[in-house]
C-alpha positions in Angstrom: 81.2 121.3 90.3 83.6 123.0 92.8 87.3 121.8 91.4 88.3 123.8 94.5 92.4 123.1 95.5 92.4 124.7 99.5 91.6 127.8 100.5 94.2 129.9 103.5 92.1 129.7 107.0 94.0 131.5 109.4 98.2 131.5 109.6 98.9 127.7 108.5 98.7 125.4 105.9 96.1 125.7 103.7 93.3 123.5 103.4 93.1 121.4 101.3 89.1 120.2 100.3 88.1 117.3 97.8 87.1 118.5 94.6 84.0 117.0 94.2 82.8 117.4 97.8 83.5 121.0 98.6 82.7 120.8 102.0 85.1 117.8 103.2 89.1 118.1 104.0 91.6 116.0 102.9 95.0 116.0 102.6 95.0 113.6 99.3 95.2 114.2 96.4 94.5 111.4 92.8 98.4 110.4 92.0 97.4 111.6 88.1 95.5 115.0 88.5 96.6 115.9 91.4 93.2 117.1 92.8 92.6 116.8 96.0 90.1 113.4 97.2 88.4 112.9 100.4 88.2 109.6 101.5 84.7 108.7 99.6 85.9 109.1 96.0 89.4 107.6 96.6 89.8 104.1 93.8 93.1 102.4 94.6 95.4 102.0 92.0 98.7 99.9 92.0 100.2 102.9 93.6 98.2 106.1 95.5 94.6 106.5 94.6 92.5 108.1 91.6 89.9 110.2 91.1 86.7 109.0 89.7 86.8 110.9 86.8 90.5 109.7 85.9 89.9 105.8 86.8 86.6 106.6 84.2 89.0 107.9 81.7 91.3 104.7 82.1 88.2 102.8 81.8 87.0 103.4 78.5 85.5 107.1 77.9 88.6 107.8 75.2 89.8 107.0 72.3 92.0 104.7 70.7 92.3 101.1 70.8 94.0 101.6 74.7 91.6 103.8 75.9 90.2 100.9 78.1 93.4 100.0 79.5 94.1 101.9 83.1 97.3 103.0 83.6 99.9 104.5 85.7 100.7 107.4 87.6 103.2 108.1 84.6 101.1 107.1 81.5 102.1 102.5 81.1 99.3 100.0 81.5 98.4 98.7 84.5 99.2 94.8 84.7 98.2 91.7 86.3 101.6 90.9 87.3 103.9 94.2 88.4 107.0 92.1 89.3 107.7 90.8 86.1 110.4 92.9 84.1 111.9 92.9 88.1 111.8 88.9 87.9 113.0 88.9 84.8 116.3 90.5 85.1 116.9 88.8 88.5 116.7 85.7 86.4 119.2 87.9 83.8 121.9 88.6 86.6 121.6 85.2 88.4 121.8 84.1 84.9 125.0 85.0 83.8 126.7 84.6 86.9 126.1 81.5 87.0 127.2 80.8 83.9 130.3 82.7 84.2 131.5 80.9 86.8 130.8 77.4 85.0 133.1 78.6 82.1 136.0 77.5 83.7 138.4 80.7 83.5 138.1 84.3 83.7 138.0 84.8 79.9 134.3 85.2 79.9 134.3 87.1 82.2 137.1 89.8 81.1 135.7 90.1 77.6 132.3 91.3 79.2 133.6 93.6 81.9 133.2 98.1 81.5 136.7 98.8 80.5 137.9 100.8 78.7 141.1 100.7 77.1 144.0 98.4 78.0 146.3 95.4 76.5 145.3 91.9 77.1 148.4 90.3 77.2 146.4 86.8 77.3 144.7 87.9 73.6 147.4 89.9 72.0 145.5 92.9 71.7 144.0 95.9 73.2 140.9 95.6 73.9 137.9 97.9 75.8 135.0 100.5 74.9 137.6 102.9 73.2 138.4 99.7 70.7 135.4 99.1 69.8 133.9 97.1 72.3 130.7 99.7 73.3 129.0 95.8 74.7 131.0 96.8 77.8 129.1 99.3 78.9 125.7 96.9 79.3 127.3 93.8 79.7 129.4 94.6 82.2 125.7 95.2 84.4 124.5 92.4 84.4 128.2 90.8 85.8 129.3 89.4 89.0 132.1 87.8 90.4 131.6 87.5 93.8 128.2 85.7 96.2 128.2 88.8 98.5 127.9 91.3 95.1 125.4 90.5 93.8 123.4 89.1 97.3 123.4 92.4 98.5 122.6 93.8 93.9 119.7 91.0 93.8 118.7 92.3 97.2 118.3 96.1 96.7 116.4 95.4 92.9 114.0 93.0 94.4 113.3 95.9 97.5 113.0 99.0 94.8 112.0 97.2 91.3 108.5 96.1 91.9 107.2 99.6 93.3 109.1 101.5 90.7 107.1 98.9 88.2 104.0 99.3 89.3 104.7 103.1 88.9 106.0 103.2 85.9 104.2 100.8 83.7 106.4 97.8 82.4 108.0 99.0 79.7 109.5 103.0 81.2 110.6 101.3 84.5 113.5 99.1 81.8 114.0 101.7 79.9 114.8 103.6 83.6 116.9 100.6 84.3 118.7 100.4 81.0 119.6 103.9 81.4 120.5 104.3 84.6 122.9 100.8 83.5 124.4 102.8 80.7 124.3 106.5 83.0 127.2 104.7 85.4 129.4 103.2 82.9 129.4 106.4 81.1 131.0 108.1 84.5 133.3 105.2 84.7 134.4 105.4 81.5 135.3 109.1 81.7 136.2 109.2 85.0 138.0 106.4 85.7 141.2 104.8 84.8 141.2 103.7 81.0 143.0 99.8 82.2 140.5 99.7 85.5 137.9 97.0 85.3 134.4 97.6 86.7 131.3 95.3 86.7 128.2 95.0 88.2 124.7 96.2 88.9 125.2 99.1 91.2 124.9 101.7 88.3 121.3 100.2 87.9 120.5 99.7 91.3 121.5 103.4 92.4 119.2 104.4 89.3 116.1 103.0 91.7 117.2 104.4 94.4 117.6 107.9 92.7 113.9 106.6 91.1 113.0 105.8 93.9 113.4 109.3 96.7 111.3 111.3 93.4 108.4 108.5 92.9 108.2 108.7 96.6 108.1 112.9 96.5 105.6 113.0 94.3 103.7 110.8 95.7 104.2 113.4 98.7 104.8 110.3 101.2 107.5 110.0 103.9 110.9 110.2 102.2 113.1 109.9 105.3 114.0 105.6 104.9 114.6 106.7 100.9 117.3 109.1 102.0 118.5 107.2 104.7 119.5 104.4 102.9 120.7 106.4 100.0 122.8 108.5 102.3 123.8 105.1 103.6 125.3 103.6 100.5 126.7 106.8 98.9 129.6 107.4 102.9 130.0 103.1 101.9 130.2 103.4 98.4 132.9 106.4 98.7 134.9 105.3 101.9 135.1 101.9 99.9 135.9 103.7 97.2 139.6 101.6 96.1 136.8 98.7 95.8 133.3 100.0 94.8 133.5 102.3 91.6 131.7 105.4 93.1 131.2 106.4 89.3 129.1 103.9 88.4 126.9 104.5 91.5 127.6 108.2 91.2 126.2 108.1 87.5 123.4 105.7 88.2 121.8 107.5 90.8 121.6 109.9 88.7 120.2 109.3 84.9 117.5 107.2 87.6 116.5 110.2 89.2 116.4 112.7 85.7 114.5 109.9 84.0 112.4 108.9 86.7 111.3 112.7 87.4 110.3 113.4 84.1 108.4 110.3 83.8 106.2 110.8 86.3 105.8 115.0 86.6 105.3 115.1 82.5 102.3 116.7 81.7 99.3 114.5 80.6 98.7 116.1 77.3 102.6 115.9 76.6 103.8 113.1 78.2 105.4 111.1 75.9 107.3 114.0 74.5 108.6 115.1 77.9 109.3 111.0 78.7 110.4 110.1 75.2 112.1 113.5 74.3 113.9 112.8 77.9 115.6 109.8 77.5 116.6 110.2 74.2 118.1 113.4 75.6 120.0 111.0 78.4 121.2 108.2 76.2 122.4 110.7 73.8 124.7 112.7 76.7 126.2 108.9 77.0 126.8 108.4 73.9 127.6 112.1 73.6 130.4 110.8 76.8 131.8 108.2 75.0 132.4 109.6 72.2 135.0 112.6 73.4 135.9 109.5 76.1 137.0 106.9 72.8 139.0 110.8 71.3 140.7 111.1 74.0 142.6 107.8 74.5 143.6 106.6 71.4 143.2 110.0 69.9 
């Protein structure tokens, strides 16, 4: 079997040939092994196409209890509903929004908002992450007050989430979302005034923007739409920096891109090590930023 990846027929880009049919030129590659495949060899996957060998490998020729389950591009299990986690995240955000507004006052909002270190005159005490309220790093990512704020964030989540969930698998997608949220909160904590509150899913959503760009590049799709949309959102972020936390957006974007890159580019034989190792490093970096910033504020 010829495993040729391409040849050069003079000036210009290399001509790629199907690894199973060397006489057929093609511009499509398997999303798992990246071998070129012709239309006759393309097997539709949740994202892109796979070659017959990768399909057989994911359908029971391997070993272990999960060998019979088809896998996503990042190695996650293919599921019947690739929007389940996205729906759950939407539901949690909407439920918290309703709960906060039904609470009657802003005390619940104040207790969940991302806040570094400040005196609360109502409670008569110092509050914030520096005072040990680390839960604010994550709870703030599910918190909204204005209807337009939650509307824009949930629209972006619904638009970006399902494609990423299908490509990464449920648990990897959820990890990406939560780490992006934490990355945004960490940069807010490190660079924003400690008395300035911050809330919203924007950090996590910008992480999805970064991950989508990485995925589209990995799939060799036209990246112009996502890059233009990302540029518009960043321009709006910095133009409105007095009312929008650019730290949350940039922190989430960087973390989302880094984690997604590790997930979709990890070598298959070392996939778990690279993916989980990268997520662990990102989480440790978030903890380190918080520890250093806390020492600065209360030391």
